[in-house]
Rosetta silent file (secondary structure, phi, psi, omega in degrees, C-alpha in Angstrom):
SEQUENCE: XXXXXXXXXXXXXXXXXXXXXXXXXXXXXXXXXXXXXXXXXXXXXXXXXXXXXXXXXXXXXXXXXXXXXXXXXXXXXXXXXXXXXXXXXXXXXXXXXXXXXXXXXXXXXXXXXXXXXXXXXXXXXXXXXXXXXXXXXXXXXXXXXXXXXXXXXXXXXXXXXXXXXXXXXXXXXXXXXXXXXXXXXXXXXXXXXXXXXXXXXXXXXXXXXXXXXXXXXXXXXXXXXXXXXXXXXXX
SCORE:     score description
SCORE:     0.000 S_00000001
   1 L     0.000  139.690 -178.748   -0.002    0.005    0.002 S_00000001
   2 L   -71.970  148.421  179.270    1.297    3.500   -0.857 S_00000001
   3 L   -74.066  131.396  177.073    2.314    5.831    1.941 S_00000001
   4 L   -79.521  140.711  179.011   -0.188    8.578    2.618 S_00000001
   5 E  -100.365  122.815 -178.758    1.082   12.151    2.665 S_00000001
   6 E  -112.038  129.362  176.807   -0.227   14.311    5.523 S_00000001
   7 E  -100.798  127.758  178.155    0.017   18.105    5.570 S_00000001
   8 E  -115.564  124.585 -176.115    0.125   19.780    9.009 S_00000001
   9 E  -126.577  109.764 -179.062   -0.457   23.534    9.115 S_00000001
  10 L  -162.884  137.043 -179.534   -0.119   25.369   12.423 S_00000001
  11 L   -80.877   -9.271  175.643    1.977   28.339   13.550 S_00000001
  12 L   -88.262  106.410 -171.441    2.593   26.724   16.965 S_00000001
  13 H   -65.593  -33.706  179.401    5.748   24.739   16.318 S_00000001
  14 H   -64.779  -37.230  179.383    5.479   22.540   19.396 S_00000001
  15 H   -69.447  -44.867  179.851    2.035   21.382   18.283 S_00000001
  16 H   -62.309  -38.625  179.031    3.128   20.670   14.709 S_00000001
  17 H   -63.752  -42.349 -179.873    6.116   18.718   16.031 S_00000001
  18 H   -65.346  -46.630  179.916    3.885   16.625   18.326 S_00000001
  19 H   -60.533  -41.945  179.286    1.341   15.919   15.575 S_00000001
  20 H   -58.313  -43.015  179.468    4.153   14.989   13.185 S_00000001
  21 H   -62.588  -42.642  179.551    5.453   12.424   15.660 S_00000001
  22 H   -63.848  -42.696 -178.005    1.976   10.898   16.055 S_00000001
  23 H   -69.765  -40.704  179.048    1.432   10.743   12.281 S_00000001
  24 H   -65.837  -30.187  178.108    4.889    9.335   11.536 S_00000001
  25 H   -66.008  -20.092  177.939    4.298    6.632   14.156 S_00000001
  26 L   -94.871    3.137  177.010    1.434    5.453   11.921 S_00000001
  27 L    91.527    7.525 -178.979    3.677    5.257    8.856 S_00000001
  28 L   -84.759  149.991  171.429    2.508    8.510    7.198 S_00000001
  29 E   -85.230  129.040 -174.435    4.776   10.956    5.333 S_00000001
  30 E  -108.999  137.679  175.092    4.501   14.337    7.037 S_00000001
  31 E  -126.862  130.387 -174.417    4.796   17.829    5.496 S_00000001
  32 E  -115.387  138.009  171.660    4.763   20.876    7.781 S_00000001
  33 E  -136.167  149.176 -177.318    3.817   24.502    7.154 S_00000001
  34 L  -106.714    2.732  171.227    3.497   27.348    9.656 S_00000001
  35 L  -161.303  171.568 -174.481    1.033   29.478    7.691 S_00000001
  36 H   -62.532  -36.540 -179.368   -1.377   29.246    4.798 S_00000001
  37 H   -65.227  -43.282  177.308    1.036   30.540    2.146 S_00000001
  38 H   -61.530  -39.293 -178.738    3.666   27.944    3.033 S_00000001
  39 H   -63.967  -42.823  179.666    0.966   25.266    2.911 S_00000001
  40 H   -62.656  -39.163  178.451   -0.162   26.269   -0.586 S_00000001
  41 H   -62.962  -40.012  178.304    3.440   26.079   -1.831 S_00000001
  42 H   -66.413  -40.054 -179.733    3.736   22.546   -0.448 S_00000001
  43 H   -64.628  -31.315  177.271    0.464   21.464   -2.056 S_00000001
  44 H   -66.242  -32.729 -175.125    1.797   22.716   -5.411 S_00000001
  45 H   -90.575  -28.918 -173.359    4.853   20.476   -5.074 S_00000001
  46 L  -136.950  132.148  174.445    3.363   17.340   -3.522 S_00000001
  47 L   -70.524  125.669 -179.828    0.000   15.604   -3.837 S_00000001
  48 L  -100.480  153.480  176.128   -1.484   15.387   -0.333 S_00000001
  49 L  -104.549  -20.261  178.700   -3.891   12.787    1.008 S_00000001
  50 E  -166.335  149.322  176.498   -5.058   14.750    4.046 S_00000001
  51 E  -127.838  140.287  172.675   -4.452   18.072    5.774 S_00000001
  52 E  -113.127  115.328 -168.895   -4.660   19.055    9.467 S_00000001
  53 E  -124.751  132.455  171.217   -5.154   22.821    9.588 S_00000001
  54 L   -82.681  156.072 -179.952   -5.302   25.370   12.380 S_00000001
  55 L   -88.350  -45.435 -174.551   -7.647   28.347   11.901 S_00000001
  56 L   -92.826  101.779 -179.186   -5.747   31.199   13.546 S_00000001
  57 L  -141.812  155.485  176.856   -2.439   31.711   11.704 S_00000001
  58 L   -76.605  168.762  176.737   -0.416   34.670   10.404 S_00000001
  59 L    70.035  -59.515  175.644   -0.040   35.558    6.707 S_00000001
  60 L  -147.881  124.590 -176.879   -3.064   33.456    5.682 S_00000001
  61 L   -77.542  171.559 -175.890   -5.635   31.996    8.075 S_00000001
  62 H   -63.387  -39.510 -179.404   -7.055   28.499    7.982 S_00000001
  63 H   -65.434  -41.976  177.449  -10.408   29.370    6.445 S_00000001
  64 H   -63.489  -43.085  178.818   -8.751   31.220    3.553 S_00000001
  65 H   -59.212  -46.373  179.614   -6.335   28.350    3.062 S_00000001
  66 H   -60.758  -41.621  179.078   -9.154   25.793    2.906 S_00000001
  67 H   -59.573  -42.106 -179.535  -11.023   27.892    0.384 S_00000001
  68 H   -71.051  -38.513  178.019   -7.976   28.032   -1.879 S_00000001
  69 H   -61.890  -42.633 -176.800   -7.245   24.312   -1.502 S_00000001
  70 L   -68.916  -12.108  175.747  -10.847   23.461   -2.445 S_00000001
  71 L   -67.516  -26.416 -176.815  -10.468   25.338   -5.733 S_00000001
  72 L  -129.939  -21.795 -168.624   -8.330   22.441   -7.019 S_00000001
  73 L  -123.794  152.190 -177.575   -8.158   19.601   -4.480 S_00000001
  74 L  -117.817    2.458 -178.337  -10.551   17.146   -2.834 S_00000001
  75 L   -62.587  148.927 -176.221   -8.376   15.515   -0.158 S_00000001
  76 E   -64.759  146.268  177.931   -9.905   15.546    3.338 S_00000001
  77 E  -123.252  128.953  175.475   -9.221   18.421    5.703 S_00000001
  78 E  -112.072  121.452  175.633   -9.371   18.211    9.487 S_00000001
  79 E   -80.305  134.739  174.636   -9.498   21.492   11.383 S_00000001
  80 E  -124.674  105.296 -170.699   -7.522   21.505   14.618 S_00000001
  81 E  -143.665  153.129  175.946   -8.363   24.696   16.508 S_00000001
  82 L   -79.752  -11.787  179.556   -8.707   26.245   19.936 S_00000001
  83 L   -80.010  113.190 -172.715  -11.910   27.884   18.718 S_00000001
  84 L  -111.755    3.671  179.277  -14.648   25.646   20.038 S_00000001
  85 L   -66.609  147.583 -179.717  -17.815   27.692   19.414 S_00000001
  86 H   -58.192  -39.990 -178.395  -20.479   26.021   17.272 S_00000001
  87 H   -64.440  -34.054  177.095  -20.393   28.884   14.764 S_00000001
  88 H   -65.266  -41.063  178.778  -16.644   28.420   14.280 S_00000001
  89 H   -65.783  -43.122  179.545  -17.220   24.743   13.557 S_00000001
  90 H   -61.923  -43.459 -178.675  -20.055   25.471   11.153 S_00000001
  91 H   -65.369  -42.323  179.609  -17.962   28.045    9.285 S_00000001
  92 H   -61.087  -45.106 -179.937  -14.991   25.693    9.070 S_00000001
  93 H   -68.394  -32.652  177.611  -17.090   22.854    7.712 S_00000001
  94 H   -68.526  -33.931 -178.382  -18.785   25.243    5.288 S_00000001
  95 L   -76.795   -8.895  174.841  -15.412   26.426    3.983 S_00000001
  96 L   130.419    1.654  178.349  -14.463   22.892    3.032 S_00000001
  97 L   -74.498  155.314  178.750  -13.352   20.959    6.132 S_00000001
  98 L  -104.137  -19.487 -178.912  -14.397   17.342    6.615 S_00000001
  99 E  -156.191  164.106 -176.155  -13.917   17.183   10.392 S_00000001
 100 E  -141.320  123.333  178.374  -13.221   19.486   13.333 S_00000001
 101 E  -123.125  132.120 -177.558  -11.094   18.721   16.403 S_00000001
 102 E   -94.973  147.862  173.935  -10.675   21.207   19.254 S_00000001
 103 L   -86.027  148.546   -9.978   -7.491   21.921   21.210 S_00000001
 104 L   -69.600  146.671 -174.613   -6.301   20.531   23.512 S_00000001
 105 L  -110.263  158.287  175.576   -6.746   17.266   21.657 S_00000001
 106 L   -92.781  117.624 -175.332   -6.391   13.590   22.556 S_00000001
 107 H   -50.754  -44.718 -178.284   -3.666   12.111   20.299 S_00000001
 108 H   -66.712  -30.868  177.477   -5.405    8.749   19.816 S_00000001
 109 H   -69.449  -42.338  178.482   -8.655   10.483   18.881 S_00000001
 110 H   -62.476  -44.533  178.511   -6.874   12.593   16.251 S_00000001
 111 H   -59.101  -43.003 -178.908   -5.165    9.507   14.852 S_00000001
 112 H   -63.635  -39.297 -178.993   -8.524    7.678   14.702 S_00000001
 113 H   -70.259  -37.669  177.331  -10.138   10.592   12.841 S_00000001
 114 H   -62.338  -45.783  179.277   -7.243   10.767   10.382 S_00000001
 115 H   -61.752  -40.069 -179.501   -7.536    7.038    9.673 S_00000001
 116 H   -63.969  -45.735  179.931  -11.300    7.319    9.205 S_00000001
 117 H   -65.198  -39.014  179.970  -10.975   10.170    6.717 S_00000001
 118 H   -67.038  -37.571  177.748   -8.193    8.414    4.818 S_00000001
 119 H   -60.897  -46.681  179.958  -10.249    5.206    4.513 S_00000001
 120 H   -62.958  -45.045 -177.481  -13.117    7.150    2.961 S_00000001
 121 H   -65.885  -43.170 -179.919  -10.848    9.149    0.672 S_00000001
 122 H   -65.087  -38.500  175.666   -8.859    6.147   -0.498 S_00000001
 123 H   -64.157  -42.109  179.052  -12.069    4.209   -1.290 S_00000001
 124 H   -61.902  -47.186 -179.908  -13.368    7.264   -3.148 S_00000001
 125 H   -64.868  -38.493  178.769  -10.146    7.658   -5.123 S_00000001
 126 H   -63.587  -41.789  178.586  -10.026    3.955   -5.970 S_00000001
 127 H   -62.509  -44.169  178.764  -13.580    4.068   -7.295 S_00000001
 128 H   -63.779  -44.413 -176.909  -12.804    7.114   -9.439 S_00000001
 129 H   -61.757  -43.520  179.933   -9.569    5.575  -10.724 S_00000001
 130 H   -66.139  -40.824  178.218  -11.245    2.344  -11.788 S_00000001
 131 H   -64.533  -39.548  178.844  -14.064    4.194  -13.505 S_00000001
 132 H   -65.148  -45.374 -178.365  -11.596    6.432  -15.321 S_00000001
 133 H   -60.074  -38.046  178.939   -9.445    3.558  -16.542 S_00000001
 134 H   -63.274  -28.633  179.826  -12.511    1.867  -17.998 S_00000001
 135 L  -100.621   11.608  177.613  -13.163    5.014  -20.028 S_00000001
 136 L    78.995   25.558  179.607   -9.517    5.480  -21.025 S_00000001
 137 E  -116.089  130.776 -179.444   -8.717    8.209  -18.505 S_00000001
 138 E  -120.920  134.903 -176.534   -5.637    7.993  -16.271 S_00000001
 139 E  -135.913  133.390  173.163   -5.014   10.261  -13.327 S_00000001
 140 E  -133.639  111.675 -175.183   -2.111   10.724  -10.927 S_00000001
 141 L    58.329 -125.474  179.088   -2.568   13.613   -8.528 S_00000001
 142 L   -99.839   18.091  175.663   -3.456   16.643  -10.663 S_00000001
 143 E  -103.810  125.102 -176.247   -2.022   15.073  -13.823 S_00000001
 144 E  -133.649  138.178  177.152   -4.674   13.561  -16.114 S_00000001
 145 E  -126.547  123.721  177.107   -4.477   11.837  -19.509 S_00000001
 146 E  -103.474  107.100 -173.876   -7.558   11.147  -21.602 S_00000001
 147 L   -66.581  -37.621 -177.113   -6.666    8.373  -24.054 S_00000001
 148 L   -71.029  -45.767 -177.643   -9.823    8.717  -26.166 S_00000001
 149 L   -88.239   -7.574 -179.760   -9.720   12.483  -26.578 S_00000001
 150 L    54.397   50.313  179.085   -5.890   12.550  -26.574 S_00000001
 151 E  -121.667  137.409  176.463   -5.886   15.357  -24.014 S_00000001
 152 E  -123.291  133.033  176.030   -3.452   15.858  -21.161 S_00000001
 153 E  -126.943  145.255  176.618   -4.008   18.318  -18.302 S_00000001
 154 E  -134.180  124.162 -177.722   -1.672   19.210  -15.415 S_00000001
 155 L    53.899   35.913  176.879   -2.906   21.279  -12.454 S_00000001
 156 L    85.674   -5.086 -177.632   -6.030   22.063  -14.469 S_00000001
 157 E  -104.469  135.828  178.567   -4.137   23.392  -17.520 S_00000001
 158 E   -72.894  134.748 -177.019   -4.217   21.621  -20.901 S_00000001
 159 E  -110.592  133.205  178.115   -0.759   20.485  -22.032 S_00000001
 160 L   -93.454  119.167  178.297    0.267   20.150  -25.684 S_00000001
 161 L  -119.311  150.574  172.735    2.308   17.025  -26.362 S_00000001
 162 L   -73.569  162.952  179.489    3.675   15.582  -29.569 S_00000001
 163 H   -53.320  -42.673 -179.316    2.297   12.140  -30.550 S_00000001
 164 H   -69.485  -38.683  177.074    5.397   10.375  -29.238 S_00000001
 165 H   -62.535  -39.514  178.940    5.413   12.364  -25.989 S_00000001
 166 H   -63.220  -44.054 -178.578    1.756   11.411  -25.517 S_00000001
 167 H   -65.227  -39.725  178.763    2.498    7.704  -26.057 S_00000001
 168 H   -65.094  -46.759 -178.717    5.406    7.775  -23.590 S_00000001
 169 H   -64.175  -40.515  178.698    3.360    9.538  -20.940 S_00000001
 170 H   -60.128  -45.082  179.287    0.416    7.181  -21.492 S_00000001
 171 H   -58.029  -45.298 -178.321    2.690    4.149  -21.030 S_00000001
 172 H   -69.827  -38.323 -176.277    4.042    5.512  -17.730 S_00000001
 173 H   -74.902  -22.307  177.781    0.650    6.675  -16.422 S_00000001
 174 H   -66.533  -25.975  179.711   -0.990    3.298  -17.043 S_00000001
 175 L  -135.298   70.237 -178.776    1.248    1.847  -14.357 S_00000001
 176 L   -60.441  138.741 -179.002    2.165    4.615  -11.893 S_00000001
 177 L    95.507  -24.001  178.490    5.000    3.670   -9.619 S_00000001
 178 L   -79.376  136.408  178.711    6.490    1.156  -12.036 S_00000001
 179 L   -92.463  124.164  176.547    9.993    1.928  -13.293 S_00000001
 180 E  -105.864  132.765  174.686   10.438    1.511  -17.071 S_00000001
 181 L   -73.778  160.584  178.618   13.890    1.248  -18.567 S_00000001
 182 H   -58.961  -37.441  179.769   14.708    3.394  -21.603 S_00000001
 183 H   -64.136  -43.072 -179.260   14.777    0.197  -23.685 S_00000001
 184 H   -62.900  -42.800 -179.630   11.294   -0.834  -22.483 S_00000001
 185 H   -63.617  -47.549 -177.812    9.884    2.615  -23.311 S_00000001
 186 H   -59.150  -49.077 -176.524   11.482    2.653  -26.764 S_00000001
 187 H   -68.091  -32.815 -179.381   10.264   -0.812  -27.721 S_00000001
 188 H   -74.496  -33.804 -175.919    6.744   -0.197  -26.358 S_00000001
 189 H   -90.177  -46.993 -177.089    6.347    3.165  -28.145 S_00000001
 190 H   -87.601  -11.279  177.883    8.319    2.726  -31.362 S_00000001
 191 L    60.064   35.644  176.453    7.412   -0.970  -31.707 S_00000001
 192 L  -152.354  162.337 -177.175   10.941   -1.966  -32.657 S_00000001
 193 L   -63.872  136.349 -177.925   14.108   -3.124  -30.903 S_00000001
 194 L   -70.896  126.818  176.883   15.924   -0.356  -29.098 S_00000001
 195 L  -111.217  -50.095  178.741   19.177    0.660  -30.768 S_00000001
 196 L  -128.101  112.090 -175.546   19.791    4.179  -29.485 S_00000001
 197 L   -95.253    8.230  178.838   17.854    5.180  -26.362 S_00000001
 198 H   -59.543  -32.798 -179.406   19.210    8.756  -26.192 S_00000001
 199 H   -61.816  -29.791  178.031   15.961    9.890  -27.797 S_00000001
 200 H   -64.484  -43.491  179.720   14.069    8.674  -24.715 S_00000001
 201 H   -60.612  -40.330  179.679   16.077   10.980  -22.475 S_00000001
 202 H   -66.284  -45.054  179.720   15.282   13.914  -24.755 S_00000001
 203 H   -63.889  -42.193  179.832   11.556   13.094  -24.845 S_00000001
 204 H   -60.629  -44.038  179.227   11.432   12.633  -21.076 S_00000001
 205 H   -61.430  -40.150 -179.513   13.049   16.034  -20.559 S_00000001
 206 H   -69.337  -40.488  178.259   10.538   17.696  -22.884 S_00000001
 207 H   -62.511  -44.290 -179.592    7.562   16.013  -21.216 S_00000001
 208 H   -60.914  -41.803  179.808    8.817   17.080  -17.791 S_00000001
 209 H   -62.042  -26.791 -177.579    9.214   20.684  -18.954 S_00000001
 210 H   -89.301  -35.921 -173.053    5.579   20.655  -20.054 S_00000001
 211 H   -97.599  -18.157 -175.495    3.830   18.875  -17.184 S_00000001
 212 L   -95.321  139.102  173.617    5.877   19.974  -14.172 S_00000001
 213 L   -66.964  -43.785  177.972    5.465   23.329  -12.394 S_00000001
 214 L  -124.038   91.562 -175.472    9.140   23.131  -11.398 S_00000001
 215 H   -54.237  -33.422  179.671   10.906   20.774  -13.847 S_00000001
 216 H   -74.195  -16.143  175.706   14.093   20.636  -11.751 S_00000001
 217 H  -125.660   68.026 -171.499   12.008   19.451   -8.776 S_00000001
 218 L   -63.529  139.727  177.966    9.563   17.111  -10.554 S_00000001
 219 L   -92.953  -33.206 -173.123    6.356   16.111   -8.833 S_00000001
 220 L  -113.282  -58.118 -172.930    5.291   13.421  -11.310 S_00000001
 221 E   -89.708  106.489 -173.052    7.931   12.296  -13.812 S_00000001
 222 E  -111.832  148.137  173.701   10.894   10.904  -11.892 S_00000001
 223 E   -98.432  130.200  171.257   14.260    9.459  -12.900 S_00000001
 224 E  -105.183  100.509 -167.888   15.426    6.356  -11.063 S_00000001
 225 L   -56.088  130.532  177.936   19.140    6.669  -11.691 S_00000001
 226 L    81.315   -3.350 -177.439   20.688    3.709  -13.440 S_00000001
 227 L  -121.641  -57.188 -178.375   17.291    2.043  -13.873 S_00000001
 228 E   164.383 -142.449 -172.807   14.807    4.168  -15.801 S_00000001
 229 E  -132.547  153.219  177.558   11.776    6.417  -15.489 S_00000001
 230 E  -152.537  158.595  166.679    8.460    6.371  -13.679 S_00000001
 231 E   -93.538  121.355 -179.182    5.372    8.409  -12.908 S_00000001
 232 L   -62.907  129.016 -179.986    5.335    8.890   -9.161 S_00000001
 233 L   -80.399   92.940 -176.700    2.248    7.307   -7.662 S_00000001
 234 L   -94.091    3.076 -178.372    0.870   10.306   -5.719 S_00000001
 235 L   -75.443    0.000    0.000   -2.645    8.940   -5.245 S_00000001
């Protein structure tokens, strides 16, 4: 099973450190931000599976952050806040949160709520993924390839690929997480025995420049040195 990525956003560093320890003890990958702007930058670089967000933060508060996240992302959000009034909870849930936990919190309760939200989200994502594959649509994080319409979008923007670039990306996206050697890619796409695989390196670089926000720090298309290439399984 793939490791879930958890985003923790709180300006109180001792709290973020404690939550990180609890989440890491459950095998989750943790990403920390101390305000909403930092959190948005992290979400741009890494597909998240769940976020734990405080409401009262400098630079950008939790409600504003949730609103911006919900413009593009559907992963569950748990509010962790000292504000315990009913209206605060209603507003948080209205802005896009899936659950609300008040401070001080019980660690085991927070862990239980995280697991519950992840179970629902993972089932939801699996259902969507299976339905998409049946219709020729492949999705990894915010990268989507429609085989029938020959359309690729990344972070909501349509990407123009050459026919060969499209075939290479389709091959990798059909099996996210699997590492393909340059020879395997060449033979699968060109339908002939690989003689010179330098062209694969060139095509991979061009694809990365088109689909990645920061090509030098790729989110999707990764090189496994000495082995080959893969689409990172961010789901």
